[in-house]
Structures are given as structure tokens and as C-alpha cells.
NUGUVEX-637285 format. One record per residue (C-alpha): residue number from 1; x, y, z. Coordinates in Angstrom, 1 decimal. Layout:
N
REC; seq; xx; yy; zz
REC; NUM; X; Y; Z
...
***
This chain:
376
REC; seq; xx; yy; zz
REC; 1; 26.8; -2.7; -30.1
REC; 2; 26.8; -3.3; -26.4
REC; 3; 24.7; -0.2; -25.9
REC; 4; 22.3; -1.5; -28.5
REC; 5; 22.1; -4.8; -26.7
REC; 6; 21.3; -3.4; -23.3
REC; 7; 18.9; -0.9; -24.8
REC; 8; 17.0; -3.7; -26.5
REC; 9; 16.7; -5.5; -23.2
REC; 10; 15.4; -2.3; -21.4
REC; 11; 12.9; -1.4; -24.0
REC; 12; 11.4; -4.9; -24.2
REC; 13; 9.2; -4.1; -21.2
REC; 14; 8.8; -0.3; -21.3
REC; 15; 8.6; 2.5; -23.9
REC; 16; 9.1; 6.2; -23.5
REC; 17; 7.9; 9.1; -25.5
REC; 18; 8.2; 12.9; -25.2
REC; 19; 6.2; 15.4; -27.1
REC; 20; 8.3; 18.4; -26.3
REC; 21; 11.9; 19.4; -25.6
REC; 22; 14.0; 17.4; -23.2
REC; 23; 13.8; 13.8; -22.2
REC; 24; 11.1; 11.4; -21.2
REC; 25; 10.6; 10.3; -17.6
REC; 26; 12.8; 7.4; -16.7
REC; 27; 12.5; 4.8; -13.9
REC; 28; 14.8; 5.6; -11.0
REC; 29; 13.8; 2.7; -8.8
REC; 30; 11.1; 0.1; -8.3
REC; 31; 9.6; -2.6; -6.0
REC; 32; 7.5; -5.5; -7.2
REC; 33; 4.7; -7.1; -5.1
REC; 34; 2.8; -10.3; -5.6
REC; 35; -0.5; -8.4; -6.1
REC; 36; -1.7; -5.1; -7.5
REC; 37; -0.6; -1.8; -6.1
REC; 38; -3.6; 0.6; -6.0
REC; 39; -3.0; 3.9; -4.2
REC; 40; 0.0; 6.0; -3.0
REC; 41; 0.5; 8.8; -0.5
REC; 42; 3.9; 10.5; 0.0
REC; 43; 4.9; 12.0; 3.3
REC; 44; 8.5; 13.2; 3.5
REC; 45; 10.8; 10.3; 2.7
REC; 46; 8.1; 7.7; 3.1
REC; 47; 5.7; 6.3; 0.5
REC; 48; 2.5; 4.7; 1.8
REC; 49; 1.2; 2.2; -0.8
REC; 50; -2.0; 0.2; -0.8
REC; 51; -1.8; -3.3; -2.2
REC; 52; -5.0; -5.1; -3.2
REC; 53; -3.9; -8.4; -1.6
REC; 54; -1.5; -7.3; 1.1
REC; 55; -2.8; -4.2; 2.7
REC; 56; -0.6; -1.2; 3.5
REC; 57; 3.1; -1.2; 2.4
REC; 58; 5.5; 1.4; 3.9
REC; 59; 8.5; 2.3; 1.7
REC; 60; 11.6; 4.3; 2.4
REC; 61; 12.1; 6.6; -0.7
REC; 62; 15.0; 8.6; 0.7
REC; 63; 17.2; 7.1; -2.0
REC; 64; 14.9; 7.1; -5.1
REC; 65; 17.1; 4.6; -7.0
REC; 66; 16.7; 2.1; -4.1
REC; 67; 13.2; 2.1; -2.5
REC; 68; 13.2; -0.1; 0.6
REC; 69; 10.2; -1.8; 2.0
REC; 70; 10.2; -0.9; 5.7
REC; 71; 7.0; -2.4; 7.0
REC; 72; 3.6; -3.8; 6.1
REC; 73; 0.1; -4.1; 7.6
REC; 74; -2.3; -6.5; 6.0
REC; 75; -5.8; -5.1; 6.3
REC; 76; -8.9; -7.4; 6.5
REC; 77; -10.3; -6.6; 3.0
REC; 78; -9.0; -4.8; 0.0
REC; 79; -6.8; -1.8; 0.7
REC; 80; -7.9; 0.7; -2.0
REC; 81; -6.6; 4.1; -1.0
REC; 82; -4.7; 5.7; 1.9
REC; 83; -4.4; 9.1; 3.6
REC; 84; -1.8; 10.0; 6.1
REC; 85; -2.1; 12.6; 8.9
REC; 86; 0.5; 12.9; 11.6
REC; 87; 1.5; 9.4; 12.9
REC; 88; -1.5; 7.7; 11.5
REC; 89; -2.4; 6.1; 8.1
REC; 90; -6.1; 5.9; 7.3
REC; 91; -6.9; 3.1; 4.8
REC; 92; -10.0; 2.9; 2.7
REC; 93; -10.4; -0.9; 2.9
REC; 94; -13.6; -1.4; 0.8
REC; 95; -16.0; -3.7; 2.7
REC; 96; -14.0; -3.4; 5.9
REC; 97; -14.4; 0.3; 6.0
REC; 98; -11.7; 2.6; 7.4
REC; 99; -8.7; 1.0; 9.0
REC; 100; -6.5; 3.4; 11.2
REC; 101; -2.9; 2.3; 11.6
REC; 102; -0.2; 3.8; 13.8
REC; 103; 2.8; 4.4; 11.5
REC; 104; 5.0; 6.3; 14.0
REC; 105; 7.4; 3.3; 13.7
REC; 106; 7.3; 2.6; 9.9
REC; 107; 9.1; -0.7; 10.4
REC; 108; 6.3; -1.9; 12.7
REC; 109; 2.9; -0.4; 11.9
REC; 110; 0.2; -1.3; 14.4
REC; 111; -3.6; -1.4; 14.4
REC; 112; -5.3; 1.4; 16.2
REC; 113; -9.0; 1.2; 15.3
REC; 114; -11.5; 0.6; 12.5
REC; 115; -15.0; 1.6; 11.6
REC; 116; -17.3; -0.3; 9.3
REC; 117; -18.6; 2.2; 6.9
REC; 118; -22.1; 1.5; 5.5
REC; 119; -20.9; 1.1; 1.9
REC; 120; -17.5; 0.1; 0.4
REC; 121; -14.7; 2.6; 1.3
REC; 122; -12.9; 3.6; -1.9
REC; 123; -11.5; 7.1; -1.6
REC; 124; -10.3; 8.9; 1.5
REC; 125; -8.9; 12.3; 2.5
REC; 126; -8.1; 13.5; 6.0
REC; 127; -8.3; 17.2; 6.9
REC; 128; -8.7; 19.2; 10.1
REC; 129; -9.4; 16.2; 12.2
REC; 130; -12.0; 14.7; 9.9
REC; 131; -11.8; 11.7; 7.5
REC; 132; -13.8; 12.1; 4.3
REC; 133; -14.7; 8.8; 2.7
REC; 134; -16.1; 8.1; -0.8
REC; 135; -18.1; 5.1; 0.3
REC; 136; -19.4; 3.6; -3.0
REC; 137; -23.2; 3.5; -3.0
REC; 138; -23.4; 5.3; 0.4
REC; 139; -21.9; 8.5; -0.9
REC; 140; -19.8; 10.7; 1.4
REC; 141; -19.2; 9.6; 5.0
REC; 142; -17.5; 12.0; 7.4
REC; 143; -15.8; 10.9; 10.6
REC; 144; -14.3; 12.8; 13.4
REC; 145; -10.8; 11.3; 13.9
REC; 146; -9.4; 13.7; 16.3
REC; 147; -9.0; 10.7; 18.5
REC; 148; -7.8; 8.0; 16.1
REC; 149; -8.6; 5.3; 18.6
REC; 150; -12.3; 6.2; 18.6
REC; 151; -13.5; 7.6; 15.2
REC; 152; -17.0; 8.9; 15.3
REC; 153; -19.4; 9.3; 12.4
REC; 154; -20.5; 13.0; 12.3
REC; 155; -22.2; 13.5; 9.0
REC; 156; -23.0; 11.9; 5.6
REC; 157; -24.4; 12.7; 2.2
REC; 158; -26.3; 9.9; 0.6
REC; 159; -25.7; 8.8; -3.0
REC; 160; -28.7; 6.7; -4.1
REC; 161; -28.1; 4.5; -7.1
REC; 162; -24.5; 5.7; -7.7
REC; 163; -21.0; 4.7; -6.7
REC; 164; -18.6; 7.2; -5.1
REC; 165; -15.1; 6.4; -6.0
REC; 166; -13.0; 9.3; -5.0
REC; 167; -13.0; 12.5; -3.0
REC; 168; -10.9; 15.7; -2.9
REC; 169; -11.0; 18.5; -0.3
REC; 170; -10.3; 22.1; -0.7
REC; 171; -11.1; 24.5; 2.1
REC; 172; -14.8; 24.0; 3.1
REC; 173; -15.7; 22.1; -0.1
REC; 174; -15.6; 18.4; -0.9
REC; 175; -15.5; 17.2; -4.5
REC; 176; -17.0; 13.8; -4.9
REC; 177; -16.4; 11.6; -7.9
REC; 178; -19.5; 9.6; -8.5
REC; 179; -19.1; 6.7; -10.9
REC; 180; -22.3; 6.8; -13.0
REC; 181; -23.5; 10.2; -11.8
REC; 182; -20.7; 12.7; -12.5
REC; 183; -19.3; 14.9; -9.7
REC; 184; -20.9; 16.5; -6.7
REC; 185; -19.7; 19.6; -4.9
REC; 186; -20.6; 19.6; -1.2
REC; 187; -20.2; 22.3; 1.4
REC; 188; -18.5; 20.8; 4.5
REC; 189; -18.3; 24.0; 6.6
REC; 190; -20.3; 22.0; 9.2
REC; 191; -19.2; 18.4; 8.8
REC; 192; -22.2; 17.3; 10.8
REC; 193; -24.5; 18.8; 8.1
REC; 194; -22.9; 18.6; 4.7
REC; 195; -24.8; 20.6; 2.1
REC; 196; -25.0; 19.6; -1.6
REC; 197; -24.2; 22.7; -3.7
REC; 198; -24.3; 21.3; -7.2
REC; 199; -24.1; 18.2; -9.3
REC; 200; -22.2; 18.0; -12.5
REC; 201; -23.4; 15.4; -15.1
REC; 202; -20.3; 13.8; -16.7
REC; 203; -21.2; 11.8; -19.8
REC; 204; -21.0; 9.5; -21.6
REC; 205; -18.7; 7.5; -19.4
REC; 206; -18.2; 8.0; -15.6
REC; 207; -16.2; 10.0; -13.1
REC; 208; -13.5; 7.9; -11.6
REC; 209; -11.5; 10.5; -9.7
REC; 210; -11.1; 14.3; -9.1
REC; 211; -8.3; 16.7; -8.5
REC; 212; -8.8; 20.3; -7.4
REC; 213; -6.3; 23.1; -8.2
REC; 214; -7.5; 26.6; -7.1
REC; 215; -10.8; 27.2; -8.8
REC; 216; -10.4; 24.4; -11.4
REC; 217; -11.4; 20.8; -11.0
REC; 218; -10.1; 18.0; -13.2
REC; 219; -12.4; 15.0; -13.5
REC; 220; -11.1; 11.6; -14.9
REC; 221; -13.8; 10.4; -17.3
REC; 222; -12.5; 7.0; -18.4
REC; 223; -12.5; 6.5; -22.2
REC; 224; -13.5; 10.1; -22.6
REC; 225; -10.4; 11.7; -21.1
REC; 226; -10.3; 14.6; -18.6
REC; 227; -13.1; 17.1; -18.2
REC; 228; -12.0; 20.4; -16.8
REC; 229; -14.4; 22.6; -14.8
REC; 230; -14.4; 26.1; -13.5
REC; 231; -15.8; 25.9; -9.9
REC; 232; -15.1; 29.5; -8.9
REC; 233; -18.9; 29.6; -8.3
REC; 234; -19.5; 26.2; -6.6
REC; 235; -23.2; 26.4; -7.0
REC; 236; -22.8; 26.9; -10.8
REC; 237; -19.7; 25.0; -12.1
REC; 238; -19.1; 25.3; -15.8
REC; 239; -17.3; 23.0; -18.3
REC; 240; -14.1; 24.6; -19.6
REC; 241; -12.7; 22.0; -21.9
REC; 242; -12.0; 18.3; -22.4
REC; 243; -8.5; 16.8; -22.6
REC; 244; -8.5; 13.6; -24.7
REC; 245; -6.2; 10.8; -23.4
REC; 246; -5.2; 7.7; -25.4
REC; 247; -6.5; 5.2; -22.8
REC; 248; -9.0; 5.1; -19.9
REC; 249; -8.3; 8.0; -17.5
REC; 250; -8.7; 6.5; -14.0
REC; 251; -6.7; 8.6; -11.7
REC; 252; -5.3; 12.1; -11.8
REC; 253; -3.0; 14.5; -10.0
REC; 254; -2.0; 18.1; -10.3
REC; 255; 1.5; 19.5; -9.5
REC; 256; 2.0; 23.1; -10.4
REC; 257; 1.4; 23.4; -14.1
REC; 258; 1.5; 19.7; -14.8
REC; 259; -1.4; 17.3; -15.0
REC; 260; -0.5; 13.6; -14.4
REC; 261; -3.0; 11.0; -15.7
REC; 262; -3.1; 7.3; -14.7
REC; 263; -4.4; 6.2; -18.1
REC; 264; -4.6; 2.4; -17.5
REC; 265; -2.8; 0.4; -20.2
REC; 266; -1.3; 3.3; -22.1
REC; 267; 0.4; 4.2; -18.8
REC; 268; 1.0; 7.7; -17.5
REC; 269; 0.2; 10.8; -19.6
REC; 270; 1.6; 14.2; -18.6
REC; 271; 0.0; 17.5; -19.8
REC; 272; 1.0; 21.1; -19.5
REC; 273; -1.9; 23.0; -18.0
REC; 274; -0.4; 26.4; -17.7
REC; 275; -3.5; 27.4; -19.7
REC; 276; -6.1; 24.7; -19.0
REC; 277; -8.0; 25.8; -22.1
REC; 278; -5.0; 25.0; -24.3
REC; 279; -3.5; 22.0; -22.4
REC; 280; -1.1; 19.9; -24.4
REC; 281; 0.8; 16.7; -23.8
REC; 282; 4.4; 17.0; -22.9
REC; 283; 5.4; 13.5; -21.9
REC; 284; 4.3; 9.9; -21.2
REC; 285; 5.6; 6.7; -19.7
REC; 286; 4.2; 3.4; -20.9
REC; 287; 5.0; -0.1; -19.6
REC; 288; 3.1; -3.3; -20.0
REC; 289; 0.3; -3.4; -17.4
REC; 290; -2.0; -0.8; -15.8
REC; 291; -1.2; 2.5; -14.1
REC; 292; -3.5; 2.9; -11.1
REC; 293; -2.3; 6.0; -9.2
REC; 294; 0.3; 8.7; -9.3
REC; 295; 1.8; 11.2; -6.8
REC; 296; 4.4; 13.9; -7.6
REC; 297; 6.9; 15.6; -5.4
REC; 298; 8.9; 18.2; -7.3
REC; 299; 10.3; 16.4; -10.4
REC; 300; 10.0; 12.9; -8.8
REC; 301; 7.0; 10.8; -9.8
REC; 302; 5.7; 7.9; -7.7
REC; 303; 3.5; 5.4; -9.5
REC; 304; 1.4; 2.4; -8.7
REC; 305; 1.6; 0.3; -11.8
REC; 306; 0.2; -3.2; -11.9
REC; 307; 2.1; -5.1; -9.2
REC; 308; 4.9; -2.5; -9.1
REC; 309; 5.7; 0.7; -7.2
REC; 310; 7.8; 2.8; -9.5
REC; 311; 9.9; 5.9; -8.8
REC; 312; 10.5; 8.0; -11.9
REC; 313; 12.3; 11.2; -12.7
REC; 314; 10.3; 13.7; -14.8
REC; 315; 13.4; 15.1; -16.6
REC; 316; 14.9; 11.7; -17.5
REC; 317; 17.8; 12.3; -15.1
REC; 318; 18.3; 8.7; -13.9
REC; 319; 21.4; 6.7; -13.0
REC; 320; 23.3; 5.4; -15.9
REC; 321; 22.2; 1.9; -17.0
REC; 322; 24.4; -1.0; -15.8
REC; 323; 25.5; -2.8; -18.9
REC; 324; 25.8; -6.2; -17.3
REC; 325; 22.5; -6.0; -15.4
REC; 326; 20.2; -7.6; -18.0
REC; 327; 17.2; -8.2; -15.7
REC; 328; 17.4; -4.6; -14.4
REC; 329; 17.3; -5.6; -10.7
REC; 330; 20.5; -3.5; -9.9
REC; 331; 22.3; -6.7; -9.0
REC; 332; 24.9; -8.6; -11.0
REC; 333; 24.5; -12.3; -10.6
REC; 334; 24.2; -15.6; -12.4
REC; 335; 20.7; -14.7; -13.7
REC; 336; 22.3; -12.0; -15.9
REC; 337; 24.9; -14.4; -17.2
REC; 338; 22.3; -17.0; -18.0
REC; 339; 20.2; -14.4; -19.8
REC; 340; 23.1; -13.5; -22.0
REC; 341; 24.1; -17.1; -22.7
REC; 342; 20.5; -17.9; -23.6
REC; 343; 20.4; -15.0; -26.2
REC; 344; 23.9; -16.0; -27.5
REC; 345; 23.0; -19.7; -27.9
REC; 346; 19.8; -18.9; -29.7
REC; 347; 21.8; -16.5; -32.0
REC; 348; 19.7; -13.6; -31.0
REC; 349; 21.2; -10.5; -32.8
REC; 350; 21.3; -8.7; -29.5
REC; 351; 24.0; -11.0; -28.3
REC; 352; 26.3; -10.3; -31.3
REC; 353; 28.2; -7.7; -29.3
REC; 354; 31.1; -7.3; -31.8
REC; 355; 28.6; -6.9; -34.6
REC; 356; 30.4; -9.2; -37.0
REC; 357; 27.3; -11.3; -37.8
REC; 358; 28.6; -14.4; -36.0
REC; 359; 28.3; -15.7; -32.4
REC; 360; 31.7; -16.5; -31.0
REC; 361; 33.7; -16.5; -27.8
REC; 362; 34.5; -12.9; -28.4
REC; 363; 30.9; -11.9; -27.7
REC; 364; 31.0; -13.8; -24.4
REC; 365; 34.2; -12.2; -23.4
REC; 366; 32.8; -8.8; -24.2
REC; 367; 29.8; -9.4; -22.0
REC; 368; 31.9; -10.7; -19.1
REC; 369; 34.1; -7.6; -19.4
REC; 370; 31.0; -5.4; -18.8
REC; 371; 29.7; -7.8; -16.1
REC; 372; 33.1; -7.5; -14.2
REC; 373; 33.0; -3.7; -14.6
REC; 374; 30.1; -3.6; -12.2
REC; 375; 27.3; -1.1; -11.9
REC; 376; 27.9; 2.7; -11.8
***
């Protein structure tokens, strides 16, 4: 009955499902912030997380079950997304443009420079000494950041009447997610003179984000799922298939043969894309709130979910639950005891640990035994 009791507590805030063999992803560790987490970039044992009210958060993930906040840098506006290259983090900070931060000492990030983009910086990638910014109604902005202290605008591709949300880079091509206009493929061989190769109309909703894997592009299309395109001929991309998702597909990532979808309120959806034409769902993770971004490293999943930063294991191989830790903060303290006593005094069936239908001292003693046993 104790197992049933602790399970009821755990599942009150999160539900897991798996559509194939094996177990569902489980939460290994987490951090909670006062405001929404929006974007995540993983480099080695460090997670760089943008927070809509507190700028850049730098987190030690060397021990997945205990992520530790190392340092923060509060940007002037709304930190939307981040790209990391070398010792520098490049933050798309909406109306404050691009903020460049020295993260060589993750416990003490310091301001290096900023540049006010003409639109509202939303998505960002850094490659080969250039920062590529999805700049809302101003389209793609390209900056030379070989000297992070003095970024220089070198090229742009206008986006009249539309809203560029995200950008992905592969080789000499930029894939721009245009909210309201679909997706544009741009040749960036010469960053000073980007050339539009093709425009893909994505209806009936809008393109929120893109992820490129080889010659295939996955485009998040809100309420209408994921549209999959063959871009082996960039001047003539073709629609391959559509993957329906249960929510509003807002952000996506590809890792090997897996497609991870930040599907807003239904949480994270995971699909097997070994054959993109016959993709099928293999797993999901759902918790109250909204999933905003996902990054994967091997079988470890890093997720921005509402005000939380979550670390999940794809295979469900997480530390054993701690029976006495009722609020799941990996600490045993008076809060846990009060939670049990509250359930016991209100005759909640979950507190009937001996399963005899009554609420007696025996139930309290059983809980205290688990509490004193500590966490594994």
C-alpha cells in the first residue's frame, strides 16, 4: 500500500505513456524558476537555459538527478533562445536584439557586447563565425561574430509581412521558419549576400520551428502537427508526409531516428522516424503546463517545461523513488511529514498505509519508518 500511496502522489502532477515496448521517459532531475523557461542548449556538462523573466540560466548537469544552478545573467528584454559557441553564449533577446555573454566561468557570466537587431530576435544559430538570427518581421539577419566584442551585420534577407520564429543551419543552407508564411530555404554560401532558393507554403496554421536532418526537414505546424519535407533539391522541396500530434507542435528536435516534439499542453511526444514516411509514436511525457523546448544527448532528454527545467531518461531508467519524499524535492523534511499528516487527518485513502480501511497510529508509524529509512 505504501507503493500505491507514493505512486498516487507522483502521478498527481505528471502522467506517462508508452506506445511500444519498454518504459516511458521518467524525470531524473529538475529545477524550478519563478518565470517561464523558453529555450535550451546543451554543451558538455552544462545546460544553457533562457528564462523569459530572468535571462540566461547556466546549469551543471554532470549529475542528471541533481542539476545545479551555477550562474545567471539577466538580459535587458525577454531571453527567447540561446546558441553557444566556444566560451560565448549568444542570446536572442527579442526587442533587445542579440546579447553576447562570456560564459568561460559559468558561475560568473559577464556581458561582452550586444547589437540591436531591427526586428525582435527570436531564434538563433551560430556557425563558422556567423550568428544567424530569426528576427521576427525583419526576417533573417546575419552577423559576423568572429570578434564577439564587436559583432557586425554582414547580410540579411527581408521578410515583409511575416514573422520569423526559428532558424536552422546545415552546410551552406539556412532554413527559416516563418510564422504566417511557411518555410524559406536560403543559400548562405556568401553570408553578405544570402539568396532565397525556395519558399514552402505551410497551411493552414503556421511554421513555428524547423529541424534539419540530412536531406529532410521537419517543420512544426502548430495544431496541424509536423510537416516533413524532402529538401534534397533545395530549389524544389517536396512534401513527404504529415505527422499528426495531439497538441500544438511548437518546437522540435531530431536525434538519430527519434523526433522529439514540444507539443505545448500535451507535453513531449516522441516518434520513430527510421522511415519518415511511416513515422509512429513510441513514447510521450505529459505534465501540467506547457513544453517549450527540448534537447537530446544520447538517451537523456533536457526539457523547458513551463517554469521548470527537466532532465529525463528516455528509457525510464531513473533513480528509485524515495518513499518518504512526498513533495519530490529529493529532501526529507517537515514538509513531507505535514503532507502525510494532512492526508491522514482528512482520511484520504492514500494515507491508509496498512490498507485496513481505518486511519490509525499504525499508518503514521509506517510512514515514519519509510521517512527514517531515507532516500536511495
